[in-house]
C-alpha positions as CSV (number, residue, x, y, z in Angstrom):
1,M,4.5,-23.9,-5.2
2,Q,2.2,-23.0,-2.4
3,A,0.4,-19.7,-2.1
4,R,-2.8,-18.5,-0.7
5,A,-5.3,-16.6,-2.9
6,D,-6.3,-14.5,0.2
7,R,-3.6,-14.3,2.9
8,H,-6.0,-12.5,5.2
9,D,-8.2,-15.5,5.6
10,R,-6.1,-17.6,8.0
11,H,-8.7,-20.4,8.2
12,R,-8.4,-21.3,4.5
13,P,-6.1,-24.3,3.9
14,R,-3.0,-23.7,1.8
15,R,-3.3,-24.9,-1.7
16,E,-0.7,-26.3,-4.1
17,I,-0.1,-24.1,-7.1
18,S,1.7,-25.8,-9.8
19,I,3.4,-24.7,-12.9
20,G,1.4,-25.1,-16.1
21,R,2.5,-27.8,-18.5
22,C,4.4,-25.6,-20.9
23,Y,6.6,-22.6,-21.2
24,D,6.0,-19.9,-23.7
25,V,9.2,-18.7,-25.3
26,D,9.3,-15.6,-27.6
27,Q,12.2,-13.6,-29.0
28,D,11.8,-9.8,-28.4
29,H,11.5,-7.5,-31.4
30,D,15.2,-6.5,-31.3
31,S,16.3,-10.1,-31.0
32,D,18.6,-9.3,-28.0
33,H,16.8,-11.5,-25.4
34,L,14.2,-14.2,-24.9
35,V,11.0,-13.8,-23.0
36,V,10.0,-16.9,-21.2
37,R,6.5,-17.1,-19.7
38,I,5.7,-19.8,-17.1
39,P,1.9,-20.1,-16.7
40,L,0.8,-21.0,-13.3
41,A,-2.0,-23.5,-12.8
42,D,-3.6,-21.4,-10.1
43,R,-4.0,-17.7,-9.6
44,V,-1.8,-15.7,-7.2
45,D,-2.6,-12.5,-5.4
46,Q,-0.9,-9.1,-5.5
47,D,1.1,-9.7,-2.3
48,W,2.6,-12.8,-3.8
49,I,3.4,-10.9,-7.0
50,R,5.2,-8.1,-5.1
51,W,7.2,-10.6,-3.1
52,Y,8.2,-12.5,-6.2
53,Q,9.4,-9.4,-7.9
54,R,11.4,-8.3,-4.9
55,L,13.1,-11.6,-4.6
56,A,13.9,-11.7,-8.3
57,R,15.5,-8.3,-8.1
58,V,17.6,-9.4,-5.1
59,K,18.8,-12.5,-7.1
60,G,19.6,-10.3,-10.1
61,I,17.0,-11.9,-12.3
62,S,14.8,-9.9,-14.7
63,A,11.6,-11.6,-13.8
64,G,8.1,-10.6,-12.6
65,A,4.7,-12.2,-12.0
66,E,1.4,-11.0,-13.2
67,D,-2.3,-12.0,-12.8
68,L,-4.1,-11.4,-16.0
69,P,-7.7,-12.3,-16.9
70,E,-6.5,-15.4,-18.7
71,G,-4.5,-16.5,-15.6
72,S,-1.4,-15.9,-13.5
73,S,2.1,-16.3,-14.9
74,V,5.8,-15.5,-14.3
75,R,7.8,-13.7,-17.0
76,I,11.5,-14.1,-17.2
77,D,13.7,-12.0,-19.6
78,V,16.7,-14.0,-20.6
79,P,19.5,-11.9,-22.0
80,G,20.9,-12.9,-25.4
81,Y,24.4,-13.2,-24.1
82,V,23.5,-16.0,-21.7
83,A,24.9,-19.4,-22.8
84,P,22.3,-22.0,-23.6
85,D,23.6,-24.3,-20.8
86,R,23.0,-21.5,-18.3
87,I,19.4,-20.8,-19.4
88,R,18.2,-23.9,-17.5
89,A,19.9,-22.7,-14.3
90,L,18.3,-19.2,-14.7
91,L,14.9,-20.8,-15.1
92,D,15.5,-23.1,-12.2
93,T,16.4,-20.1,-10.0
94,A,13.3,-18.3,-11.1
95,R,11.1,-21.3,-10.2
96,A,12.8,-21.7,-6.8
97,L,11.7,-18.2,-6.0
98,F,8.1,-19.5,-6.0
99,R,8.8,-21.2,-2.6
100,E,10.6,-18.1,-1.3
101,A,7.6,-15.9,-2.1
102,D,5.3,-18.4,-0.4
103,A,7.5,-18.4,2.7
104,A,7.6,-14.6,2.8
105,L,3.8,-14.5,2.9
106,E,3.8,-17.0,5.8
107,K,5.9,-14.8,8.1
108,P,3.7,-12.8,10.6
């Protein structure tokens, strides 16, 4: 994934942001869905977070991004009724939105 930490600084080179090495998966307290967190290796800014959330809404995915003191991550809520073989497709779609958010920030 490519994103700029400061999109107003047009002279800074784009940097590769990669996904962390692991996913964190938790079951919510009501056991009706899974919460998957994908830690990002680099931080993202608020513009990227807003674009990611908009794109996820358009795709019908319950996902969002956040930048916390311990690092940036994407959170995906996986409904309990989703078949196990479809979870991978859902996560792949959520990850594909990384590039779309990057592209949205590149447009003038």
